[in-house]
C-alpha positions in Angstrom: 95.8 113.4 72.6 95.9 110.1 73.9 98.8 107.2 72.4 99.7 103.8 73.4 102.2 103.6 76.0 104.9 100.8 75.8 105.5 98.6 79.4 108.7 100.2 79.4 107.3 104.0 79.4 104.4 102.8 81.9 107.5 101.1 84.2 109.3 104.4 84.1 106.4 106.6 84.8 105.3 104.3 87.7 108.8 104.5 89.1 108.9 108.1 88.8 105.6 108.3 90.5 106.7 106.0 93.4 110.0 108.0 94.3 107.8 110.9 94.8 106.0 109.6 97.6 107.9 110.0 100.9 104.9 110.0 103.4 101.9 107.3 103.4 99.1 107.6 105.9 97.6 104.2 106.9 94.3 104.5 108.9 93.7 101.1 110.7 90.1 100.9 111.7 89.1 98.0 114.6 85.9 96.0 115.0 85.3 98.0 118.2 85.5 101.8 116.5 89.2 102.6 117.5 91.4 103.8 114.9 95.3 103.6 114.8 96.8 105.7 112.2 100.3 105.4 110.9 102.8 107.0 108.9 105.2 105.0 106.5 107.1 105.7 103.3 108.7 102.6 101.6 107.9 100.1 104.6 106.3 96.8 103.6 102.8 95.6 104.7 104.8 93.2 106.7 106.0 96.4 109.1 102.5 97.3 109.5 101.5 94.0 110.6 103.8 93.7 113.2 102.7 96.9 114.5 99.7 95.8 115.0 100.6 92.7 116.6 102.3 95.0 119.2 99.2 97.0 119.4 96.7 94.6 120.1 95.3 93.2 123.3 95.7 89.6 122.4 98.4 89.3 120.0 98.3 85.5 120.2 94.9 85.5 118.1 95.4 85.1 114.5 94.2 88.6 112.7 94.1 89.5 109.4 93.8 93.2 107.5 91.7 93.9 104.7 91.2 97.1 102.5 87.9 98.5 100.9 89.6 101.4 99.7 92.9 100.7 98.0 93.8 104.7 98.6 92.7 108.0 98.6 93.0 108.6 94.8 91.4 105.4 93.9 88.3 103.2 95.1 88.0 99.4 95.3 84.6 98.3 95.1 83.2 95.8 97.6 83.7 93.1 98.9 86.7 94.2 101.2 90.3 92.4 100.0 92.3 90.4 102.1 95.9 91.5 102.2 98.3 88.9 102.0 101.3 89.6 100.3 103.5 91.1 103.2 106.4 92.0 100.9 104.5 94.8 99.1 105.7 98.4 99.9 102.9 100.8 100.6 103.6 103.5 98.0 102.8 100.4 95.2 99.4 99.6 96.8 97.9 102.5 98.8 99.0 105.4 97.1 99.1 108.6 99.5 96.7 107.0 102.0 94.5 104.0 102.8 92.0 102.9 105.4 92.7 99.2 106.5 90.5 97.0 108.3 91.7 94.6 111.1 89.6 91.6 111.9 90.4 88.7 114.1 90.5 85.2 112.1 88.7 83.0 114.1 86.3 80.1 113.0 82.4 80.9 113.6 80.8 80.1 116.9 
């Protein structure tokens, strides 16, 4: 029943899957318990970073976003993974929805 797929077939299936995704739900959880929900389709993670810069009270403080779940259909085991590649689009990394954690990048103490 199962057969091996070539890289070309896997890439074609991935492209077809991405083209069907038109709406992605991203929930950003802040340390104080507040939640920000954003809807994006093919925008990059940098657009979420820009939105967070506008939304936080102290945008001059460095922050980062990380994920524990990589989407509703997939689960990434702990620990949280810091998102560093801001050029990636949502349909590539988050499937249909994701929970993203916001944290300030301040030295301890």
